[in-house]
Every structure is written in structure tokens, then in C-alpha cells.
N, CA, C, O and the ligand as a Tripos MOL2 file, in Angstrom:
@<TRIPOS>MOLECULE
protein
  273   271    69     0     0
PROTEIN
NO_CHARGES

@<TRIPOS>ATOM
      1 N          78.2200  -28.5140  -63.5920 N.3       1 MET1
      2 CA         77.2380  -28.4500  -62.5000 C.3       1 MET1
      3 C          77.7890  -27.5940  -61.3600 C.2       1 MET1
      4 O          78.8840  -27.8620  -60.8670 O.2       1 MET1
      5 N          77.0530  -26.5790  -60.9380 N.am      2 PRO2
      6 CA         77.5710  -25.7140  -59.8610 C.3       2 PRO2
      7 C          77.6690  -26.4700  -58.5360 C.2       2 PRO2
      8 O          76.7970  -27.2680  -58.1920 O.2       2 PRO2
      9 N          78.7170  -26.2090  -57.8250 N.am      3 ASN3
     10 CA         78.9070  -26.8550  -56.5310 C.3       3 ASN3
     11 C          78.3510  -25.9290  -55.4560 C.2       3 ASN3
     12 O          79.0560  -25.0570  -54.9490 O.2       3 ASN3
     13 N          77.0770  -26.1270  -55.1130 N.am      4 ALA4
     14 CA         76.4010  -25.2010  -54.2230 C.3       4 ALA4
     15 C          76.6340  -25.5310  -52.7520 C.2       4 ALA4
     16 O          75.7510  -26.0600  -52.0770 O.2       4 ALA4
     17 N          77.8020  -25.2220  -52.2760 N.am      5 ARG5
     18 CA         78.0870  -25.4130  -50.8650 C.3       5 ARG5
     19 C          77.8750  -24.1010  -50.1370 C.2       5 ARG5
     20 O          78.1250  -23.0270  -50.6850 O.2       5 ARG5
     21 N          77.4180  -24.1930  -48.9130 N.am      6 ALA6
     22 CA         77.2300  -22.9790  -48.1210 C.3       6 ALA6
     23 C          77.7050  -23.2780  -46.7070 C.2       6 ALA6
     24 O          77.6820  -24.4230  -46.2560 O.2       6 ALA6
     25 N          78.1340  -22.2320  -46.0210 N.am      7 THR7
     26 CA         78.6810  -22.4000  -44.6860 C.3       7 THR7
     27 C          77.6980  -21.9100  -43.6330 C.2       7 THR7
     28 O          77.1030  -20.8410  -43.7740 O.2       7 THR7
     29 N          77.5320  -22.6950  -42.5810 N.am      8 CYS8
     30 CA         76.6770  -22.2950  -41.4630 C.3       8 CYS8
     31 C          77.3290  -21.1260  -40.7300 C.2       8 CYS8
     32 O          78.4940  -21.2200  -40.3420 O.2       8 CYS8
     33 N          76.5890  -20.0070  -40.5320 N.am      9 PRO9
     34 CA         77.1960  -18.8450  -39.8740 C.3       9 PRO9
     35 C          77.4840  -19.0780  -38.3890 C.2       9 PRO9
     36 O          78.1860  -18.2830  -37.7650 O.2       9 PRO9
     37 N          76.9560  -20.1450  -37.8260 N.am     10 SER10
     38 CA         77.1710  -20.3940  -36.4010 C.3      10 SER10
     39 C          78.3730  -21.3060  -36.1490 C.2      10 SER10
     40 O          79.2670  -20.9600  -35.3770 O.2      10 SER10
     41 N          78.3930  -22.4870  -36.8100 N.am     11 CYS11
     42 CA         79.4520  -23.4580  -36.5220 C.3      11 CYS11
     43 C          80.4690  -23.5690  -37.6550 C.2      11 CYS11
     44 O          81.4480  -24.3060  -37.5400 O.2      11 CYS11
     45 N          80.2390  -22.8330  -38.7610 N.am     12 GLN12
     46 CA         81.1070  -22.8760  -39.9440 C.3      12 GLN12
     47 C          81.0660  -24.2270  -40.6420 C.2      12 GLN12
     48 O          81.8760  -24.4950  -41.5290 O.2      12 GLN12
     49 N          80.1310  -25.0750  -40.2490 N.am     13 GLY13
     50 CA         79.9710  -26.3520  -40.9350 C.3      13 GLY13
     51 C          79.1920  -26.1560  -42.2260 C.2      13 GLY13
     52 O          78.7980  -25.0400  -42.5650 O.2      13 GLY13
     53 N          78.9770  -27.2420  -42.9340 N.am     14 GLU14
     54 CA         78.2690  -27.1450  -44.1940 C.3      14 GLU14
     55 C          76.7650  -27.0830  -43.9510 C.2      14 GLU14
     56 O          76.2490  -27.7540  -43.0570 O.2      14 GLU14
     57 N          76.0680  -26.2870  -44.7380 N.am     15 LYS15
     58 CA         74.6080  -26.2290  -44.6470 C.3      15 LYS15
     59 C          74.0330  -26.2010  -46.0440 C.2      15 LYS15
     60 O          74.7530  -25.9790  -47.0180 O.2      15 LYS15
     61 N          72.7270  -26.4270  -46.1440 N.am     16 LEU16
     62 CA         72.0680  -26.3150  -47.4370 C.3      16 LEU16
     63 C          71.9570  -24.8380  -47.7890 C.2      16 LEU16
     64 O          71.6840  -24.0170  -46.9130 O.2      16 LEU16
     65 N          72.1660  -24.4810  -49.0700 N.am     17 PRO17
     66 CA         72.1220  -23.0600  -49.4620 C.3      17 PRO17
     67 C          70.8070  -22.3800  -49.1220 C.2      17 PRO17
     68 O          70.7810  -21.1750  -48.8700 O.2      17 PRO17
     69 N          69.7170  -23.1360  -49.1130 N.am     18 SER18
     70 CA         68.4070  -22.5300  -48.8520 C.3      18 SER18
     71 C          68.1020  -22.3900  -47.3600 C.2      18 SER18
     72 O          67.0730  -21.8210  -46.9970 O.2      18 SER18
     73 N          68.9740  -22.8980  -46.4940 N.am     19 HIS19
     74 CA         68.7430  -22.8080  -45.0580 C.3      19 HIS19
     75 C          69.5900  -21.7100  -44.4270 C.2      19 HIS19
     76 O          70.6520  -21.3560  -44.9380 O.2      19 HIS19
     77 N          69.0990  -21.1730  -43.3000 N.am     20 TYR20
     78 CA         69.8570  -20.1370  -42.5900 C.3      20 TYR20
     79 C          71.0450  -20.7470  -41.8600 C.2      20 TYR20
     80 O          72.1330  -20.1720  -41.8270 O.2      20 TYR20
     81 N          70.8190  -21.9250  -41.2730 N.am     21 LEU21
     82 CA         71.8250  -22.6010  -40.4470 C.3      21 LEU21
     83 C          71.8840  -24.0700  -40.8620 C.2      21 LEU21
     84 O          71.0000  -24.5580  -41.5670 O.2      21 LEU21
     85 N          72.9380  -24.7770  -40.4180 N.am     22 CYS22
     86 CA         72.9370  -26.2210  -40.6420 C.3      22 CYS22
     87 C          71.8630  -26.8420  -39.7340 C.2      22 CYS22
     88 O          71.3840  -26.1940  -38.8030 O.2      22 CYS22
     89 N          71.5000  -28.0660  -40.0030 N.am     23 LEU23
     90 CA         70.4020  -28.6740  -39.2410 C.3      23 LEU23
     91 C          70.7340  -28.8110  -37.7550 C.2      23 LEU23
     92 O          69.8560  -28.6660  -36.9040 O.2      23 LEU23
     93 N          71.9890  -29.0880  -37.4490 N.am     24 THR24
     94 CA         72.3950  -29.2340  -36.0430 C.3      24 THR24
     95 C          72.1430  -27.9300  -35.2740 C.2      24 THR24
     96 O          71.5800  -27.9470  -34.1790 O.2      24 THR24
     97 N          72.5620  -26.8110  -35.8540 N.am     25 CYS25
     98 CA         72.3640  -25.5210  -35.1850 C.3      25 CYS25
     99 C          70.8890  -25.1230  -35.1860 C.2      25 CYS25
    100 O          70.3810  -24.5920  -34.1980 O.2      25 CYS25
    101 N          70.2140  -25.3810  -36.2900 N.am     26 TRP26
    102 CA         68.7930  -25.0350  -36.4070 C.3      26 TRP26
    103 C          67.9840  -25.6730  -35.2790 C.2      26 TRP26
    104 O          67.0870  -25.0430  -34.7190 O.2      26 TRP26
    105 N          68.3070  -26.9320  -34.9460 N.am     27 ARG27
    106 CA         67.5610  -27.6250  -33.8890 C.3      27 ARG27
    107 C          67.8450  -27.0600  -32.5090 C.2      27 ARG27
    108 O          67.0980  -27.3140  -31.5650 O.2      27 ARG27
    109 N          68.9220  -26.2940  -32.3870 N.am     28 LYS28
    110 CA         69.2770  -25.7360  -31.0630 C.3      28 LYS28
    111 C          68.5690  -24.4210  -30.7680 C.2      28 LYS28
    112 O          68.4670  -24.0210  -29.6090 O.2      28 LYS28
    113 N          68.0820  -23.7500  -31.7970 N.am     29 ILE29
    114 CA         67.4130  -22.4780  -31.5140 C.3      29 ILE29
    115 C          65.9790  -22.7490  -31.0490 C.2      29 ILE29
    116 O          65.3940  -23.7680  -31.4160 O.2      29 ILE29
    117 N          65.4050  -21.8400  -30.2380 N.am     30 PRO30
    118 CA         64.0720  -22.1000  -29.6570 C.3      30 PRO30
    119 C          63.0080  -22.3320  -30.7370 C.2      30 PRO30
    120 O          63.0710  -21.7720  -31.8320 O.2      30 PRO30
    121 N          62.0440  -23.1650  -30.3950 N.am     31 GLU31
    122 CA         60.9970  -23.5120  -31.3510 C.3      31 GLU31
    123 C          60.2410  -22.2710  -31.8390 C.2      31 GLU31
    124 O          59.9170  -22.1610  -33.0210 O.2      31 GLU31
    125 N          59.9670  -21.3500  -30.9290 N.am     32 ALA32
    126 CA         59.2370  -20.1360  -31.3170 C.3      32 ALA32
    127 C          60.0340  -19.3470  -32.3550 C.2      32 ALA32
    128 O          59.4670  -18.7770  -33.2870 O.2      32 ALA32
    129 N          61.3560  -19.3220  -32.1810 N.am     33 THR33
    130 CA         62.2180  -18.6150  -33.1340 C.3      33 THR33
    131 C          62.1960  -19.3110  -34.4900 C.2      33 THR33
    132 O          62.1330  -18.6600  -35.5330 O.2      33 THR33
    133 N          62.2480  -20.6450  -34.4630 N.am     34 ARG34
    134 CA         62.2060  -21.3910  -35.7270 C.3      34 ARG34
    135 C          60.9000  -21.1580  -36.4630 C.2      34 ARG34
    136 O          60.8850  -20.9650  -37.6790 O.2      34 ARG34
    137 N          59.7990  -21.1780  -35.7140 N.am     35 LYS35
    138 CA         58.4870  -20.9620  -36.3360 C.3      35 LYS35
    139 C          58.4170  -19.5680  -36.9590 C.2      35 LYS35
    140 O          57.9150  -19.3910  -38.0690 O.2      35 LYS35
    141 N          58.9300  -18.5850  -36.2200 N.am     36 ALA36
    142 CA         58.8970  -17.2120  -36.7280 C.3      36 ALA36
    143 C          59.7400  -17.0970  -38.0010 C.2      36 ALA36
    144 O          59.3370  -16.4460  -38.9660 O.2      36 ALA36
    145 N          60.9140  -17.7370  -37.9900 N.am     37 LEU37
    146 CA         61.7970  -17.6600  -39.1580 C.3      37 LEU37
    147 C          61.1950  -18.3640  -40.3740 C.2      37 LEU37
    148 O          61.4990  -18.0100  -41.5120 O.2      37 LEU37
    149 N          60.3570  -19.3450  -40.1360 N.am     38 ASN38
    150 CA         59.7400  -20.0710  -41.2450 C.3      38 ASN38
    151 C          58.5330  -19.3460  -41.8260 C.2      38 ASN38
    152 O          58.0510  -19.6940  -42.9040 O.2      38 ASN38
    153 N          58.0420  -18.3280  -41.1040 N.am     39 ARG39
    154 CA         56.8820  -17.5800  -41.5830 C.3      39 ARG39
    155 C          57.3430  -16.5860  -42.6510 C.2      39 ARG39
    156 O          58.3300  -15.8760  -42.4570 O.2      39 ARG39
    157 N          56.6520  -16.5390  -43.7430 N.am     40 ARG40
    158 CA         57.0320  -15.6010  -44.8030 C.3      40 ARG40
    159 C          55.9900  -14.4910  -44.8810 C.2      40 ARG40
    160 O          54.9150  -14.6610  -45.4560 O.2      40 ARG40
    161 N          56.3310  -13.3740  -44.2980 N.am     41 ASP41
    162 CA         55.4280  -12.2190  -44.3580 C.3      41 ASP41
    163 C          56.2840  -10.9530  -44.4150 C.2      41 ASP41
    164 O          57.4770  -11.0140  -44.7100 O.2      41 ASP41
    165 N          55.6680   -9.8150  -44.1320 N.am     42 ALA42
    166 CA         56.3710   -8.5430  -44.2750 C.3      42 ALA42
    167 C          57.5800   -8.4170  -43.3460 C.2      42 ALA42
    168 O          58.5140   -7.6720  -43.6430 O.2      42 ALA42
    169 N          57.5670   -9.1410  -42.2220 N.am     43 ALA43
    170 CA         58.6540   -9.0320  -41.2460 C.3      43 ALA43
    171 C          59.7480  -10.0820  -41.4480 C.2      43 ALA43
    172 O          60.6910  -10.1540  -40.6610 O.2      43 ALA43
    173 N          59.6260  -10.8920  -42.4930 N.am     44 ALA44
    174 CA         60.5720  -11.9990  -42.6900 C.3      44 ALA44
    175 C          62.0260  -11.5110  -42.8010 C.2      44 ALA44
    176 O          62.9350  -12.1070  -42.2240 O.2      44 ALA44
    177 N          62.2230  -10.4450  -43.5330 N.am     45 PHE45
    178 CA         63.5770   -9.9350  -43.7090 C.3      45 PHE45
    179 C          64.1390   -9.4030  -42.3930 C.2      45 PHE45
    180 O          65.3160   -9.5800  -42.0810 O.2      45 PHE45
    181 N          63.2630   -8.7490  -41.6310 N.am     46 ARG46
    182 CA         63.6430   -8.2210  -40.3240 C.3      46 ARG46
    183 C          64.0930   -9.3560  -39.3930 C.2      46 ARG46
    184 O          65.0780   -9.2130  -38.6670 O.2      46 ARG46
    185 N          63.3750  -10.4720  -39.4180 N.am     47 ARG47
    186 CA         63.7410  -11.6150  -38.5720 C.3      47 ARG47
    187 C          65.1010  -12.1780  -38.9610 C.2      47 ARG47
    188 O          65.9040  -12.5360  -38.0990 O.2      47 ARG47
    189 N          65.3510  -12.2520  -40.2500 N.am     48 LEU48
    190 CA         66.6390  -12.7610  -40.7070 C.3      48 LEU48
    191 C          67.7690  -11.8440  -40.2360 C.2      48 LEU48
    192 O          68.8390  -12.3060  -39.8400 O.2      48 LEU48
    193 N          67.5090  -10.5280  -40.2880 N.am     49 SER49
    194 CA         68.5020   -9.5750  -39.7820 C.3      49 SER49
    195 C          68.7220   -9.7700  -38.2910 C.2      49 SER49
    196 O          69.8550   -9.7080  -37.8140 O.2      49 SER49
    197 N          67.6390  -10.0070  -37.5490 N.am     50 ASP50
    198 CA         67.7410  -10.2510  -36.1010 C.3      50 ASP50
    199 C          68.6260  -11.4670  -35.8490 C.2      50 ASP50
    200 O          69.5010  -11.4400  -34.9830 O.2      50 ASP50
    201 N          68.3940  -12.5290  -36.6090 N.am     51 LEU51
    202 CA         69.1610  -13.7640  -36.4490 C.3      51 LEU51
    203 C          70.6450  -13.5100  -36.7260 C.2      51 LEU51
    204 O          71.5120  -13.9020  -35.9450 O.2      51 LEU51
    205 N          70.9140  -12.8560  -37.8360 N.am     52 ARG52
    206 CA         72.3140  -12.6110  -38.2170 C.3      52 ARG52
    207 C          73.0310  -11.7560  -37.1870 C.2      52 ARG52
    208 O          74.1870  -12.0070  -36.8470 O.2      52 ARG52
    209 N          72.3290  -10.7450  -36.6970 N.am     53 GLU53
    210 CA         72.9160   -9.8440  -35.7050 C.3      53 GLU53
    211 C          73.2860  -10.6140  -34.4240 C.2      53 GLU53
    212 O          74.3500  -10.3940  -33.8460 O.2      53 GLU53
    213 N          72.4080  -11.5040  -33.9970 N.am     54 GLN54
    214 CA         72.6790  -12.2660  -32.7750 C.3      54 GLN54
    215 C          73.8000  -13.2820  -32.9700 C.2      54 GLN54
    216 O          74.5920  -13.5190  -32.0580 O.2      54 GLN54
    217 N          73.8660  -13.8760  -34.1490 N.am     55 LEU55
    218 CA         74.9670  -14.7980  -34.4330 C.3      55 LEU55
    219 C          76.2900  -14.0500  -34.3960 C.2      55 LEU55
    220 O          77.2980  -14.5670  -33.9130 O.2      55 LEU55
    221 N          76.2740  -12.8210  -34.9140 N.am     56 ARG56
    222 CA         77.4880  -12.0060  -34.9480 C.3      56 ARG56
    223 C          77.9370  -11.6620  -33.5170 C.2      56 ARG56
    224 O          79.1320  -11.5780  -33.2340 O.2      56 ARG56
    225 N          76.9570  -11.4660  -32.6260 N.am     57 ARG57
    226 CA         77.2900  -11.1340  -31.2340 C.3      57 ARG57
    227 C          77.5150  -12.3870  -30.3930 C.2      57 ARG57
    228 O          77.6880  -12.2920  -29.1780 O.2      57 ARG57
    229 N          77.5140  -13.5670  -31.0320 N.am     58 ASN58
    230 CA         77.7330  -14.8400  -30.3370 C.3      58 ASN58
    231 C          76.7060  -15.1170  -29.2420 C.2      58 ASN58
    232 O          77.0360  -15.6550  -28.1850 O.2      58 ASN58
    233 N          75.4630  -14.7430  -29.5110 N.am     59 VAL59
    234 CA         74.3760  -15.1050  -28.5990 C.3      59 VAL59
    235 C          74.2180  -16.6280  -28.6770 C.2      59 VAL59
    236 O          74.1860  -17.1830  -29.7760 O.2      59 VAL59
    237 N          74.1170  -17.3220  -27.5160 N.am     60 PRO60
    238 CA         73.9360  -18.7810  -27.5670 C.3      60 PRO60
    239 C          72.6970  -19.1440  -28.3990 C.2      60 PRO60
    240 O          71.6670  -18.4740  -28.3220 O.2      60 PRO60
    241 N          72.8140  -20.1970  -29.1800 N.am     61 LEU61
    242 CA         71.7220  -20.5840  -30.0820 C.3      61 LEU61
    243 C          70.3970  -20.7470  -29.3610 C.2      61 LEU61
    244 O          69.3530  -20.3700  -29.8940 O.2      61 LEU61
    245 N          70.4220  -21.3030  -28.1580 N.am     62 ASN62
    246 CA         69.1600  -21.5630  -27.4410 C.3      62 ASN62
    247 C          68.5650  -20.2920  -26.8270 C.2      62 ASN62
    248 O          67.5190  -20.3470  -26.1810 O.2      62 ASN62
    249 N          69.2290  -19.1460  -27.0260 N.am     63 GLU63
    250 CA         68.6830  -17.8830  -26.5010 C.3      63 GLU63
    251 C          68.2930  -16.9270  -27.6130 C.2      63 GLU63
    252 O          67.8480  -15.8120  -27.3410 O.2      63 GLU63
    253 N          68.4510  -17.3410  -28.8440 N.am     64 ILE64
    254 CA         68.1570  -16.4410  -29.9580 C.3      64 ILE64
    255 C          66.6510  -16.2260  -30.1000 C.2      64 ILE64
    256 O          65.8680  -17.1760  -30.1330 O.2      64 ILE64
    257 N          66.2690  -14.9470  -30.1840 N.am     65 GLN65
    258 CA         64.8600  -14.5890  -30.3850 C.3      65 GLN65
    259 C          64.7770  -13.5980  -31.5280 C.2      65 GLN65
    260 O          65.6820  -12.7830  -31.7130 O.2      65 GLN65
    261 N          63.7060  -13.6600  -32.2920 N.am     66 VAL66
    262 CA         63.5390  -12.7360  -33.4030 C.3      66 VAL66
    263 C          62.2020  -12.0260  -33.2830 C.2      66 VAL66
    264 O          61.3690  -12.3820  -32.4490 O.2      66 VAL66
    265 N          62.0080  -11.0210  -34.1230 N.am     67 THR67
    266 CA         60.7400  -10.3080  -34.1760 C.3      67 THR67
    267 C          59.6000  -11.3100  -34.3670 C.2      67 THR67
    268 O          59.6390  -12.1080  -35.3040 O.2      67 THR67
    269 N          58.5840  -11.2850  -33.4960 N.am     68 PRO68
    270 CA         57.4990  -12.2860  -33.6210 C.3      68 PRO68
    271 C          56.7200  -12.1320  -34.9320 C.2      68 PRO68
    272 O          55.7840  -12.8900  -35.1860 O.2      68 PRO68
    273 ZN         75.8500  -24.9940  -37.7470 Zn       69 ZN69
@<TRIPOS>BOND
     1     1     2 1
     2     2     3 1
     3     3     4 2
     4     3     5 am
     5     5     6 1
     6     6     7 1
     7     7     8 2
     8     7     9 am
     9     9    10 1
    10    10    11 1
    11    11    12 2
    12    11    13 am
    13    13    14 1
    14    14    15 1
    15    15    16 2
    16    15    17 am
    17    17    18 1
    18    18    19 1
    19    19    20 2
    20    19    21 am
    21    21    22 1
    22    22    23 1
    23    23    24 2
    24    23    25 am
    25    25    26 1
    26    26    27 1
    27    27    28 2
    28    27    29 am
    29    29    30 1
    30    30    31 1
    31    31    32 2
    32    31    33 am
    33    33    34 1
    34    34    35 1
    35    35    36 2
    36    35    37 am
    37    37    38 1
    38    38    39 1
    39    39    40 2
    40    39    41 am
    41    41    42 1
    42    42    43 1
    43    43    44 2
    44    43    45 am
    45    45    46 1
    46    46    47 1
    47    47    48 2
    48    47    49 am
    49    49    50 1
    50    50    51 1
    51    51    52 2
    52    51    53 am
    53    53    54 1
    54    54    55 1
    55    55    56 2
    56    55    57 am
    57    57    58 1
    58    58    59 1
    59    59    60 2
    60    59    61 am
    61    61    62 1
    62    62    63 1
    63    63    64 2
    64    63    65 am
    65    65    66 1
    66    66    67 1
    67    67    68 2
    68    67    69 am
    69    69    70 1
    70    70    71 1
    71    71    72 2
    72    71    73 am
    73    73    74 1
    74    74    75 1
    75    75    76 2
    76    75    77 am
    77    77    78 1
    78    78    79 1
    79    79    80 2
    80    79    81 am
    81    81    82 1
    82    82    83 1
    83    83    84 2
    84    83    85 am
    85    85    86 1
    86    86    87 1
    87    87    88 2
    88    87    89 am
    89    89    90 1
    90    90    91 1
    91    91    92 2
    92    91    93 am
    93    93    94 1
    94    94    95 1
    95    95    96 2
    96    95    97 am
    97    97    98 1
    98    98    99 1
    99    99   100 2
   100    99   101 am
   101   101   102 1
   102   102   103 1
   103   103   104 2
   104   103   105 am
   105   105   106 1
   106   106   107 1
   107   107   108 2
   108   107   109 am
   109   109   110 1
   110   110   111 1
   111   111   112 2
   112   111   113 am
   113   113   114 1
   114   114   115 1
   115   115   116 2
   116   115   117 am
   117   117   118 1
   118   118   119 1
   119   119   120 2
   120   119   121 am
   121   121   122 1
   122   122   123 1
   123   123   124 2
   124   123   125 am
   125   125   126 1
   126   126   127 1
   127   127   128 2
   128   127   129 am
   129   129   130 1
   130   130   131 1
   131   131   132 2
   132   131   133 am
   133   133   134 1
   134   134   135 1
   135   135   136 2
   136   135   137 am
   137   137   138 1
   138   138   139 1
   139   139   140 2
   140   139   141 am
   141   141   142 1
   142   142   143 1
   143   143   144 2
   144   143   145 am
   145   145   146 1
   146   146   147 1
   147   147   148 2
   148   147   149 am
   149   149   150 1
   150   150   151 1
   151   151   152 2
   152   151   153 am
   153   153   154 1
   154   154   155 1
   155   155   156 2
   156   155   157 am
   157   157   158 1
   158   158   159 1
   159   159   160 2
   160   159   161 am
   161   161   162 1
   162   162   163 1
   163   163   164 2
   164   163   165 am
   165   165   166 1
   166   166   167 1
   167   167   168 2
   168   167   169 am
   169   169   170 1
   170   170   171 1
   171   171   172 2
   172   171   173 am
   173   173   174 1
   174   174   175 1
   175   175   176 2
   176   175   177 am
   177   177   178 1
   178   178   179 1
   179   179   180 2
   180   179   181 am
   181   181   182 1
   182   182   183 1
   183   183   184 2
   184   183   185 am
   185   185   186 1
   186   186   187 1
   187   187   188 2
   188   187   189 am
   189   189   190 1
   190   190   191 1
   191   191   192 2
   192   191   193 am
   193   193   194 1
   194   194   195 1
   195   195   196 2
   196   195   197 am
   197   197   198 1
   198   198   199 1
   199   199   200 2
   200   199   201 am
   201   201   202 1
   202   202   203 1
   203   203   204 2
   204   203   205 am
   205   205   206 1
   206   206   207 1
   207   207   208 2
   208   207   209 am
   209   209   210 1
   210   210   211 1
   211   211   212 2
   212   211   213 am
   213   213   214 1
   214   214   215 1
   215   215   216 2
   216   215   217 am
   217   217   218 1
   218   218   219 1
   219   219   220 2
   220   219   221 am
   221   221   222 1
   222   222   223 1
   223   223   224 2
   224   223   225 am
   225   225   226 1
   226   226   227 1
   227   227   228 2
   228   227   229 am
   229   229   230 1
   230   230   231 1
   231   231   232 2
   232   231   233 am
   233   233   234 1
   234   234   235 1
   235   235   236 2
   236   235   237 am
   237   237   238 1
   238   238   239 1
   239   239   240 2
   240   239   241 am
   241   241   242 1
   242   242   243 1
   243   243   244 2
   244   243   245 am
   245   245   246 1
   246   246   247 1
   247   247   248 2
   248   247   249 am
   249   249   250 1
   250   250   251 1
   251   251   252 2
   252   251   253 am
   253   253   254 1
   254   254   255 1
   255   255   256 2
   256   255   257 am
   257   257   258 1
   258   258   259 1
   259   259   260 2
   260   259   261 am
   261   261   262 1
   262   262   263 1
   263   263   264 2
   264   263   265 am
   265   265   266 1
   266   266   267 1
   267   267   268 2
   268   267   269 am
   269   269   270 1
   270   270   271 1
   271   271   272 2
@<TRIPOS>SUBSTRUCTURE
     1 MET1         2 RESIDUE 1 A MET
     2 PRO2         6 RESIDUE 1 A PRO
     3 ASN3        10 RESIDUE 1 A ASN
     4 ALA4        14 RESIDUE 1 A ALA
     5 ARG5        18 RESIDUE 1 A ARG
     6 ALA6        22 RESIDUE 1 A ALA
     7 THR7        26 RESIDUE 1 A THR
     8 CYS8        30 RESIDUE 1 A CYS
     9 PRO9        34 RESIDUE 1 A PRO
    10 SER10       38 RESIDUE 1 A SER
    11 CYS11       42 RESIDUE 1 A CYS
    12 GLN12       46 RESIDUE 1 A GLN
    13 GLY13       50 RESIDUE 1 A GLY
    14 GLU14       54 RESIDUE 1 A GLU
    15 LYS15       58 RESIDUE 1 A LYS
    16 LEU16       62 RESIDUE 1 A LEU
    17 PRO17       66 RESIDUE 1 A PRO
    18 SER18       70 RESIDUE 1 A SER
    19 HIS19       74 RESIDUE 1 A HIS
    20 TYR20       78 RESIDUE 1 A TYR
    21 LEU21       82 RESIDUE 1 A LEU
    22 CYS22       86 RESIDUE 1 A CYS
    23 LEU23       90 RESIDUE 1 A LEU
    24 THR24       94 RESIDUE 1 A THR
    25 CYS25       98 RESIDUE 1 A CYS
    26 TRP26      102 RESIDUE 1 A TRP
    27 ARG27      106 RESIDUE 1 A ARG
    28 LYS28      110 RESIDUE 1 A LYS
    29 ILE29      114 RESIDUE 1 A ILE
    30 PRO30      118 RESIDUE 1 A PRO
    31 GLU31      122 RESIDUE 1 A GLU
    32 ALA32      126 RESIDUE 1 A ALA
    33 THR33      130 RESIDUE 1 A THR
    34 ARG34      134 RESIDUE 1 A ARG
    35 LYS35      138 RESIDUE 1 A LYS
    36 ALA36      142 RESIDUE 1 A ALA
    37 LEU37      146 RESIDUE 1 A LEU
    38 ASN38      150 RESIDUE 1 A ASN
    39 ARG39      154 RESIDUE 1 A ARG
    40 ARG40      158 RESIDUE 1 A ARG
    41 ASP41      162 RESIDUE 1 A ASP
    42 ALA42      166 RESIDUE 1 A ALA
    43 ALA43      170 RESIDUE 1 A ALA
    44 ALA44      174 RESIDUE 1 A ALA
    45 PHE45      178 RESIDUE 1 A PHE
    46 ARG46      182 RESIDUE 1 A ARG
    47 ARG47      186 RESIDUE 1 A ARG
    48 LEU48      190 RESIDUE 1 A LEU
    49 SER49      194 RESIDUE 1 A SER
    50 ASP50      198 RESIDUE 1 A ASP
    51 LEU51      202 RESIDUE 1 A LEU
    52 ARG52      206 RESIDUE 1 A ARG
    53 GLU53      210 RESIDUE 1 A GLU
    54 GLN54      214 RESIDUE 1 A GLN
    55 LEU55      218 RESIDUE 1 A LEU
    56 ARG56      222 RESIDUE 1 A ARG
    57 ARG57      226 RESIDUE 1 A ARG
    58 ASN58      230 RESIDUE 1 A ASN
    59 VAL59      234 RESIDUE 1 A VAL
    60 PRO60      238 RESIDUE 1 A PRO
    61 LEU61      242 RESIDUE 1 A LEU
    62 ASN62      246 RESIDUE 1 A ASN
    63 GLU63      250 RESIDUE 1 A GLU
    64 ILE64      254 RESIDUE 1 A ILE
    65 GLN65      258 RESIDUE 1 A GLN
    66 VAL66      262 RESIDUE 1 A VAL
    67 THR67      266 RESIDUE 1 A THR
    68 PRO68      270 RESIDUE 1 A PRO
    69 ZN69       273 GROUP 0 **** ****
């Protein structure tokens, strides 16, 4: 059985492989950002890139914004 562990890019804690962040970090980002990230449309990949870029620059979780 594969051991599907994944690391949260923000806190380095454990997260579910299908999630971008662990639940603790996910709850810290603005609701509008969470809603946008949950939308699956043509801009979905762009939003994920926006999120990753901001995590890399250490933008505080509560200030992260993505393409609407
Ligand atoms: Zn985390």
C-alpha cells in the first residue's frame, strides 16, 4: 500500500495529497482566496501558480490573493 504523505508548503506539516495546504494553513487564507482556489475553470492553474509564488515569497497566509 503506498504511503501517500504530502508536506504543506507553508508550515512543512503533513497535509492530504489532494489539498494545496494543510487544514490549519488553509483556514488562515482569506475566504475569497479559498473560494477562488476551489473553483475549477480555465484560470485554476493560474491561481495555483499565484498561491505557490506567494508562499515562496513568504507572504502571510491571511494576505494571499489569487486571480479571481
Ligand atoms: Zn500548513
